[in-house]
C-alpha positions as CSV (number, residue, x, y, z in Angstrom):
1,X,-30.7,-76.5,22.5
2,X,-34.3,-77.8,22.9
3,X,-37.7,-76.2,22.7
4,X,-36.2,-72.7,23.5
5,X,-33.9,-73.2,20.5
6,X,-36.3,-75.7,18.4
7,X,-34.1,-78.4,16.6
8,X,-34.3,-78.8,13.0
9,X,-31.7,-80.3,10.4
10,X,-29.9,-76.8,10.4
11,X,-30.3,-76.1,14.0
12,X,-28.4,-79.1,15.3
13,X,-25.0,-78.1,15.0
14,X,-23.3,-75.2,16.6
15,X,-20.6,-74.6,14.5
16,X,-19.0,-74.8,18.3
17,X,-10.3,-64.2,25.5
18,X,-7.9,-62.0,25.2
19,X,-6.0,-63.9,28.4
20,X,-2.9,-63.1,29.9
21,X,-1.7,-66.7,31.3
22,X,0.1,-67.2,34.2
23,X,1.8,-70.7,34.5
24,X,4.8,-72.3,36.0
25,X,8.2,-72.7,34.2
26,X,9.1,-76.3,33.7
27,X,12.5,-75.9,31.8
28,X,14.2,-74.9,28.8
29,X,11.6,-72.2,28.0
30,X,8.6,-74.6,28.1
31,X,5.4,-74.2,30.0
32,X,2.6,-76.1,31.6
33,X,-0.8,-75.1,32.4
34,X,-2.6,-76.3,35.7
35,X,-5.8,-76.6,33.4
36,X,-4.2,-79.1,30.9
37,X,-2.3,-81.4,32.6
38,X,0.2,-83.0,30.4
39,X,0.4,-80.4,27.9
40,X,3.2,-78.0,27.6
41,X,4.4,-75.3,25.3
42,X,7.4,-73.1,24.3
43,X,7.8,-69.6,25.6
44,X,7.4,-68.2,22.1
45,X,4.2,-69.6,21.8
46,X,2.9,-68.7,24.8
47,X,4.0,-65.2,24.4
48,X,2.6,-65.1,20.8
49,X,-0.8,-66.4,22.0
50,X,-0.8,-64.0,25.3
51,X,0.3,-60.5,23.0
52,X,-2.0,-61.5,19.9
53,X,-5.5,-60.7,19.4
54,X,-7.0,-64.3,18.6
55,X,-10.2,-64.2,17.0
56,X,-12.2,-67.5,16.7
57,X,-14.8,-67.1,13.9
58,X,-17.0,-69.7,14.8
59,X,-17.0,-70.6,18.0
60,X,-20.2,-71.3,20.1
61,X,-20.0,-70.9,23.6
62,X,-21.3,-74.0,24.1
63,X,-22.5,-77.0,22.0
64,X,-25.6,-78.2,23.6
65,X,-29.0,-79.0,23.0
66,X,-30.4,-78.0,26.2
67,X,-32.7,-75.2,26.7
68,X,-31.5,-74.7,30.1
69,X,-27.5,-73.9,29.4
70,X,-28.5,-70.3,28.3
71,X,-30.0,-69.8,32.2
72,X,-26.3,-71.1,33.3
73,X,-23.9,-69.3,35.5
74,X,-20.2,-70.6,35.1
75,X,-18.3,-72.1,37.7
76,X,-15.2,-71.0,38.5
77,X,-13.9,-73.8,36.4
78,X,-15.2,-73.1,33.5
79,X,-14.9,-69.3,33.5
80,X,-11.1,-70.3,34.0
81,X,-11.0,-72.4,30.5
82,X,-12.5,-69.1,28.9
83,X,-10.3,-66.8,30.4
84,X,-6.7,-69.2,29.9
85,X,-7.9,-70.4,26.3
86,X,-6.1,-67.8,24.8
87,X,-9.0,-66.7,22.2
88,X,-10.6,-63.3,23.0
89,X,-13.2,-63.1,20.2
90,X,-15.9,-65.9,20.1
91,X,-18.2,-65.8,17.1
92,X,-21.0,-67.5,18.6
93,X,-23.2,-68.9,16.2
94,X,-25.8,-71.9,15.3
95,X,-27.1,-73.4,12.4
96,X,-31.2,-72.0,12.8
97,X,-34.0,-72.6,10.2
98,X,-37.0,-73.3,9.2
99,X,-40.7,-72.2,9.1
100,X,-40.2,-70.5,12.2
101,X,-36.8,-69.2,11.6
102,X,-37.4,-65.7,12.5
103,X,-38.5,-66.6,16.1
104,X,-35.9,-69.0,16.7
105,X,-33.4,-66.2,16.1
106,X,-34.7,-63.7,18.5
107,X,-34.8,-66.3,21.2
108,X,-31.1,-67.5,20.3
109,X,-30.2,-63.7,20.4
110,X,-32.3,-62.9,23.5
111,X,-30.9,-66.1,25.3
112,X,-27.3,-66.0,24.8
113,X,-27.1,-62.0,25.0
114,X,-28.3,-63.0,28.6
115,X,-25.9,-65.7,29.1
116,X,-22.8,-63.4,28.5
117,X,-24.6,-60.5,30.9
118,X,-25.3,-63.0,33.2
119,X,-21.4,-64.1,33.4
120,X,-20.4,-60.8,32.5
121,X,-16.9,-61.5,34.7
122,X,-16.2,-63.5,32.0
123,X,-18.0,-62.4,28.6
124,X,-18.1,-59.0,27.2
125,X,-20.8,-58.6,23.8
126,X,-19.2,-57.1,20.6
127,X,-20.7,-54.1,18.8
128,X,-17.2,-53.0,17.0
129,X,-14.1,-54.3,16.9
130,X,-13.0,-51.8,19.9
131,X,-14.9,-54.2,21.9
132,X,-12.7,-56.7,20.9
133,X,-9.5,-54.3,21.8
134,X,-10.9,-53.5,25.2
135,X,-11.8,-57.1,25.9
136,X,-8.3,-58.3,25.0
137,X,-7.1,-55.7,27.6
138,X,-9.5,-56.5,30.3
139,X,-8.9,-60.5,30.0
140,X,-12.8,-61.6,28.8
141,X,-14.0,-63.0,26.2
142,X,-15.8,-61.2,23.5
143,X,-19.1,-62.5,21.9
144,X,-19.6,-61.7,18.6
145,X,-23.3,-62.7,17.9
146,X,-23.8,-64.6,14.8
147,X,-26.4,-66.7,12.8
148,X,-25.6,-69.6,10.3
149,X,-28.4,-69.0,8.2
150,X,-30.4,-65.9,6.7
151,X,-34.0,-67.6,6.6
152,X,-34.6,-65.1,10.0
153,X,-34.4,-61.9,7.3
154,X,-38.2,-62.9,6.3
155,X,-37.7,-59.2,4.8
156,X,-35.1,-57.0,3.5
157,X,-36.2,-54.9,6.6
158,X,-35.5,-57.7,9.1
159,X,-31.5,-57.1,8.1
160,X,-31.7,-53.5,10.1
161,X,-33.9,-55.2,12.9
162,X,-31.4,-58.3,13.6
163,X,-28.6,-55.9,13.4
164,X,-30.2,-53.5,16.0
165,X,-30.5,-56.7,18.2
166,X,-27.2,-57.7,17.9
167,X,-26.5,-59.8,15.1
168,X,-23.3,-58.8,13.6
169,X,-22.7,-61.9,11.2
170,X,-25.0,-63.7,9.1
171,X,-24.5,-67.1,6.8
172,X,-26.5,-66.8,3.7
173,X,-27.4,-70.3,3.9
174,X,-27.0,-73.2,6.2
175,X,-26.9,-76.4,4.1
176,X,-30.0,-76.7,2.3
177,X,-31.8,-74.5,0.0
178,X,-33.5,-71.4,1.1
179,X,-35.0,-68.2,-0.6
180,X,-31.7,-66.3,-0.4
181,X,-29.5,-69.1,-2.4
182,X,-28.5,-72.9,-1.8
183,X,-26.4,-75.0,0.7
184,X,-23.6,-76.9,0.2
185,X,-25.3,-80.3,0.3
186,X,-28.2,-79.6,-2.0
187,X,-28.2,-81.9,-5.5
188,X,-28.5,-78.4,-7.6
189,X,-27.2,-75.4,-6.6
190,X,-29.1,-72.5,-8.2
191,X,-26.9,-69.6,-7.3
192,X,-27.6,-66.1,-5.3
193,X,-31.9,-65.6,-6.0
194,X,-33.0,-61.9,-6.7
195,X,-34.1,-61.6,-3.3
196,X,-30.8,-62.9,-2.0
197,X,-28.8,-59.9,-4.0
198,X,-30.8,-57.5,-2.1
199,X,-30.4,-59.5,1.1
200,X,-26.6,-59.0,0.7
201,X,-26.9,-55.4,-0.2
202,X,-28.6,-54.4,3.1
203,X,-26.2,-56.6,5.3
204,X,-23.4,-54.7,3.5
205,X,-25.2,-51.0,4.3
206,X,-26.6,-52.0,7.6
207,X,-22.6,-53.1,8.1
208,X,-23.2,-56.9,9.1
209,X,-20.6,-59.3,7.5
210,X,-21.8,-61.9,4.9
211,X,-20.7,-65.3,5.4
212,X,-20.8,-68.1,2.9
213,X,-19.3,-71.0,4.8
214,X,-21.9,-73.7,4.3
215,X,-23.3,-72.3,0.6
216,X,-23.0,-74.4,-2.4
217,X,-20.2,-73.6,-4.9
218,X,-22.4,-71.2,-7.0
219,X,-24.4,-69.4,-4.7
220,X,-20.7,-68.6,-2.8
221,X,-19.2,-67.0,-6.1
222,X,-22.5,-65.1,-6.6
223,X,-22.4,-63.9,-3.0
224,X,-18.7,-62.8,-3.7
225,X,-19.4,-60.8,-6.9
226,X,-22.5,-59.4,-6.1
227,X,-20.8,-58.0,-2.8
228,X,-19.2,-54.4,-3.2
229,X,-17.1,-55.1,-0.1
230,X,-15.2,-57.9,1.4
231,X,-17.4,-60.9,2.8
232,X,-16.5,-63.9,4.6
233,X,-16.3,-67.7,4.7
234,X,-15.8,-67.8,8.6
235,X,-15.4,-71.8,8.9
236,X,-14.1,-73.7,6.0
237,X,-11.1,-75.7,4.5
238,X,-9.3,-76.3,1.1
239,X,-11.0,-78.9,-1.7
240,X,-7.9,-78.7,-3.3
241,X,-6.6,-81.1,-0.1
242,X,-10.1,-82.9,0.8
243,X,-13.5,-83.6,-1.4
244,X,-15.9,-82.6,0.5
245,X,-19.1,-80.7,-0.7
246,X,-18.3,-78.5,3.0
247,X,-15.4,-76.7,1.7
248,X,-14.3,-74.1,-0.9
249,X,-12.7,-74.7,-4.2
250,X,-9.6,-72.7,-5.0
251,X,-12.0,-70.4,-7.5
252,X,-14.0,-69.3,-4.6
253,X,-10.9,-68.7,-2.2
254,X,-9.1,-66.6,-5.1
255,X,-12.7,-64.8,-5.5
256,X,-12.7,-63.9,-2.0
257,X,-9.3,-62.6,-1.5
258,X,-9.6,-60.4,-4.4
259,X,-12.6,-58.7,-2.9
260,X,-10.4,-58.2,0.8
261,X,-11.9,-61.3,2.6
262,X,-10.8,-63.7,4.9
263,X,-11.3,-67.8,5.2
264,X,-11.5,-69.3,8.6
265,X,-10.1,-72.6,8.9
266,X,-11.6,-75.3,10.5
267,X,-10.9,-78.0,12.8
268,X,-13.6,-80.3,12.1
269,X,-12.1,-84.2,11.2
270,X,-14.0,-84.9,7.7
271,X,-13.3,-81.0,6.4
272,X,-9.5,-81.8,6.8
273,X,-8.6,-85.1,5.8
274,X,-10.3,-88.6,4.3
275,X,-8.6,-90.9,6.7
276,X,-6.8,-91.1,10.1
277,X,-4.6,-90.0,11.6
278,X,-6.1,-86.4,11.4
279,X,-4.6,-84.0,13.7
280,X,-3.5,-80.2,14.1
281,X,-1.0,-80.7,11.5
282,X,-3.4,-81.8,8.9
283,X,-5.5,-78.5,9.7
284,X,-2.0,-76.3,9.3
285,X,-1.9,-77.7,6.0
286,X,-5.1,-76.0,4.9
287,X,-3.8,-72.6,6.5
288,X,-0.6,-73.4,4.2
289,X,-2.3,-74.0,1.1
290,X,-4.8,-70.8,1.4
291,X,-1.6,-68.6,2.6
292,X,0.1,-70.1,-0.4
293,X,-2.8,-69.4,-2.7
294,X,-3.8,-66.1,-2.0
295,X,-1.3,-64.6,0.7
296,X,-1.3,-64.7,4.6
297,X,-3.5,-61.9,4.6
298,X,-6.6,-63.8,4.1
299,X,-6.4,-67.0,6.2
300,X,-7.9,-67.1,9.9
301,X,-9.4,-69.6,12.2
302,X,-12.9,-70.4,12.5
303,X,-12.9,-74.0,14.4
304,X,-16.2,-74.7,14.2
305,X,-16.4,-76.4,18.0
306,X,-16.8,-74.7,21.6
307,X,-13.7,-74.9,23.5
308,X,-14.1,-78.9,24.4
309,X,-15.2,-79.9,20.9
310,X,-18.5,-82.3,19.7
311,X,-16.7,-85.8,20.8
312,X,-17.2,-84.6,24.6
313,X,-21.2,-84.4,24.2
314,X,-23.5,-86.4,25.9
315,X,-23.7,-89.6,23.8
316,X,-27.3,-89.0,23.0
317,X,-27.1,-85.7,21.8
318,X,-23.9,-86.5,19.5
319,X,-25.7,-89.4,18.1
320,X,-28.4,-87.1,17.4
321,X,-26.4,-84.4,16.0
322,X,-24.7,-86.9,13.7
323,X,-27.6,-88.0,12.3
324,X,-29.6,-85.0,11.4
325,X,-27.0,-84.8,8.3
326,X,-27.0,-86.0,5.1
327,X,-24.5,-89.1,4.1
328,X,-22.2,-86.6,2.3
329,X,-21.3,-85.3,5.2
330,X,-19.4,-88.7,6.1
331,X,-18.7,-88.7,9.4
332,X,-16.5,-90.9,11.1
333,X,-16.2,-91.8,14.7
334,X,-14.8,-88.9,15.4
335,X,-15.7,-85.1,14.8
336,X,-12.7,-83.3,16.3
337,X,-9.1,-83.7,15.3
338,X,-6.0,-84.6,17.6
339,X,-4.6,-81.7,18.9
340,X,-7.2,-79.6,18.9
341,X,-9.6,-81.0,20.8
342,X,-9.4,-79.1,24.3
343,X,-9.3,-75.6,25.9
344,X,-5.8,-74.8,25.0
345,X,-6.1,-75.8,21.3
346,X,-4.9,-72.2,20.0
347,X,-1.7,-73.1,21.8
348,X,-1.3,-76.2,20.0
349,X,-2.1,-74.4,16.5
350,X,0.1,-71.7,17.1
351,X,3.2,-74.6,17.7
352,X,2.2,-76.2,14.7
353,X,3.0,-72.8,13.0
354,X,6.2,-72.0,14.6
355,X,7.3,-75.7,13.5
356,X,6.3,-74.5,10.1
357,X,8.7,-71.6,10.0
358,X,5.7,-68.9,10.5
359,X,6.8,-65.7,11.3
360,X,5.3,-64.0,14.4
361,X,3.9,-61.4,12.5
362,X,2.4,-64.1,10.3
363,X,1.1,-66.1,13.1
364,X,-0.3,-63.2,14.7
365,X,-2.4,-62.1,11.5
366,X,-3.4,-66.0,11.1
367,X,-4.8,-66.1,15.1
368,X,-7.0,-63.0,14.4
369,X,-5.3,-60.1,12.7
370,X,-7.0,-60.9,9.5
371,X,-10.6,-61.2,11.1
372,X,-9.6,-58.0,12.7
373,X,-9.0,-56.0,9.9
374,X,-11.8,-57.3,7.8
375,X,-14.4,-56.7,10.7
376,X,-13.2,-53.3,11.3
377,X,-13.4,-52.7,7.3
378,X,-16.9,-54.3,7.5
379,X,-18.5,-52.6,10.8
380,X,-17.0,-49.6,10.2
């Protein structure tokens, strides 16, 4: 992301295919992927991913600071990475904001929807849940356009404008204060403003999903209370397991679930565990916690990374990204977690849920069924 999508503190992080898969069987029901050397998965895991509508509710198509990428045509190898990832729904959202937030947002929508059209052999844009279902049948990647902020709504009327232009989900804040509410790293959280209440009401009227992933605790609770229907925490984790400002207390998770909302669990290292090793099993601990706290129907996936993760970024971009956040983000050497840092990561998570005794029905719900239900309810 460069001058086409101007860089701000909020813009530096991107977050970050209903795939029928074919692979050789190697032994005892284990399957290996040509694109994932050294990795094999059980037949049950492969079948579950293949039969489930997998929705990653924070999955930027590419974490990049380059303005040129939206003009990129995928290579055959890149296209196959998407198709064989097992993911159908990609919530493609960046953190944008600042004085020119509206212009940034317009360029973001134009650029990435153009990217999807330029690579229409791989991607299809999402208007409603039927597009997710069709993408699964067609073995395509369905792109849900989102923005990890609401500063682009400079008036209440802007919500309808952005809905017409393709925006289907918006966070109320990124990490900082805006006219709507407080972000998770602000020193003081004043909750949702009067203007924010009007924006929430208009987003519900326009059938746009309200997301509070980066909001402060009071702003999160206010938004859930003010909304008439369900909203989302598309990508966060449980503070009961890790003390970090970007994750949610049990009070917020319970309130979200009581309204019918869904929380996506992320694979970002410092949102999962304070010390290393930090692996896909520790990520699954957060899924366990939410499922036990409020029920399996209210938890999903929001990986907060692209297919290859943050740690594969160019060194200068990686350093710039880390340097753009407050110290409370507590970055460690790596951002991705072990076992959830490659294009087949959803298979690794599925294997972990199998090991923990989750039923096929519950795994399918976590992989995307719960978010599909929420999106159908919100979008109509």
